[in-house]
N, C-alpha and C positions, 0 to 999 in steps of 0.2 A: 733565836738562834744564840748559840752561847758569842758572847762577846767579848772574844782573842781571838786572834786570825792561828793558824796551824802550825806555819811558820816559828810558832812560840816555844813549840812544844820539838822541835829539829825533827830530826830522821823518824820519829812519833807520830809526829803534826798527822802524816797522812792517815790512819788510821781511825782518828780521831774525831778531824774536821774539813769542811774543805776552807781551799783557800778566802780571802778577802775579794781574789781578786779574780776565782774560779765563782763565788757571788758577788761577783757583779756584772761579770757576766753575761750569767745567768738573768739577768733582767735584762737586756740587749735586747733579748731573743722575740722575734717575730713572733704574735701566739695567739690566730682569731682562737675560741672557744667556739660558738658555735659552729665551727669546720671540725671540729677536731673530739675523738668521745674513743673508751674502750667501750669494744661488744663478745660477751665469752670465745671461749677457742677449744676445742678439747685434744689442744699439747700444750698449752699455755696457759692455760688458765684464760688468761683476757689479752688480746692483743691494739693494738692501736690502729684505726679507721679514718679514716674519710668522709664524713658527713656526705653525700652528694643530690641528691631529693627526701623527698617527703610519700608517702608513694600509703594514701589510706593510712590505719595504722602497723603500718609496712615502714622501713628504709632503711636508704637503696648507700649502700658504703661501698668504698672499697681498699682494698685491703693492700700490700704492698706489690701481689700478682693479680688479682680480679677483684670483680664488684659482684656484693654475691645483696640479699634482702634478708634482714634481723628486722622481728619483733622490736618497735617502741616500749614498751616496757625493757627490751635483756640492755639501750644504752645506760651507758654508763661513764657521768662528765668527766673529763679531762682536768687537770688542774694545773695555771699557766707555770711556767721552766721556771720562773723562779724558788719558786716554794719545790725544786729537784731536789731530793735527800734529804729535805728538812728533816732537825731533828725534834719537833716534838709535830706528828704528826695532828694534834686537833686542832693546829696553823694553819692545817690547808680549805682553802678557802670548797671544796669538795673534794666532803670527807665521804667513799663509800668503800666497796671490797677493792673493786680495783687498782685503786688510788694505792690503797696500801697495802698493796703486794707490793705493787711497783717502787714503791718504796725504799720497804725492804731490801727486796731485791740490786736495787739501783746501790743501797749502800751497802748489802750484802758484798759483791759487789767488784765494791773501794776497801772490803775489809774494814770498815763501820759496823764495826757486832753488833753495838747499841741501842737504840732504837726511843724516845720519852712517846706513852699514847694516854697524854693526861698525868697524872698519876704511876704512871707506869712505867714496866724500862721495859722495851720485849728486847728478851738476846736469842741473835741466831746460829747457834754454836757452828764452831771455825773450823773443825777437825782439826785443825792447828796449832800450834804455838803462834801469838802475836805479839811483841813487844809495848805491850799498853799495860805491864801491869810490876814496869819494876821500881823501884824507891824512889828515882824523881818525875815519874807520874803520880805514884800517893802525895808529897809532897808538894804534890798541882794542887790536885784537889784540895788539899787538907784546909777548911777553914771558908772552901769556898763556899756558898747559896748555890743551892743545882743549877735558878737560869743564869749563868756566869762560865757556865762548865761545858763539855759539851757533854752528851747525854757516858753515862758508866757505871756499872758497882761503887765502884766507888764514890761517885758521887750519890747514890742513894744512901750509902754506908755515913758517907761522913754525917750526912741529914741526919740520920734515924742519931748520930753519938751526939753530934751539937742539942737534938732538940733535947737526950737527955739533961745535958750540965745542966742550960740553960733550966727547964721545965723541971727536972729532979722528977722525975718521971719516966718509968717501963719506955721501951720499944719495942717494936718487932719487926721481923720483915719476911713473908710468905713470897714462898720460891718453889713455885711450877711447875712442870716440867714433864716430859712427857715419857724424858730415859730418866735414871733415877742419877746415873750420874754428871748430868746437864746440873743438876740440881745441886749434885753435891760441889761442883766445882766453885756453883758462884755463890753455893754458901762459904766457900775458904777461902774465896778473894774477897766478899764483903767483911768476913771476920778479922782478914788481915787486915784492912783500912783502917777499920780501929784498934785492932790493935797496934799499929804501928805508934796510933796517936797515944795514946796512953803509952808509948817503948819511947817514940822520937827523944826525949831529955835525957832517957839514960845512955848507956856505955851502948855504941857501934854496932859493938860486935852482934850483938842482941840480936838483932832485930835480921841476919843474917840469920839466924837460929829460927827468928819466929818464919824464916819463909818457909822457910826447908819444914819443919812444925806445922806445919798448917798447910801443904799442899802431900801431906803423906797419905 
């Protein structure tokens, strides 16, 4: 997890990470990993159930409103509450499809649209403006190691920029998406972060011009 509290970002903090109090509260929630599990669901993809009994190669589970029998191979383990909305999904104890989708959904519901999966930064497009691209946010990510700040395209851009300065080698960022617009937007914000650092010692008005030109 990143090593600072969401409160350090003021009103932008809730869009970036959980507070220390929220992280602490999650660790105190009682959890029995042998009784809780994910099973496939036609509507929700996966739903959380309680395991009631084993019947040969079948498992009897209880949903919110009924008991059903599922194949043992369809059962996917649930992670403890302390991993809820985790920033890097490779840290999950049980790294399975259901847990990945649940984590992305939970973070997206809180408008935390960036999540790491190892070296990758997964973005769920919000289809609305979020206050996570302002100059103060850029400045907060400037010069920070990736592990020191919450997931963000700025952290990826900052890492590439610093590696370029340190190693004197070309850097590249591969941005992929099902839609061209989402790719263009991510590329623009990544470029904005790098250009901001290059021009941060110049005239302040140049930064405002840069923000406008990058997003045209």
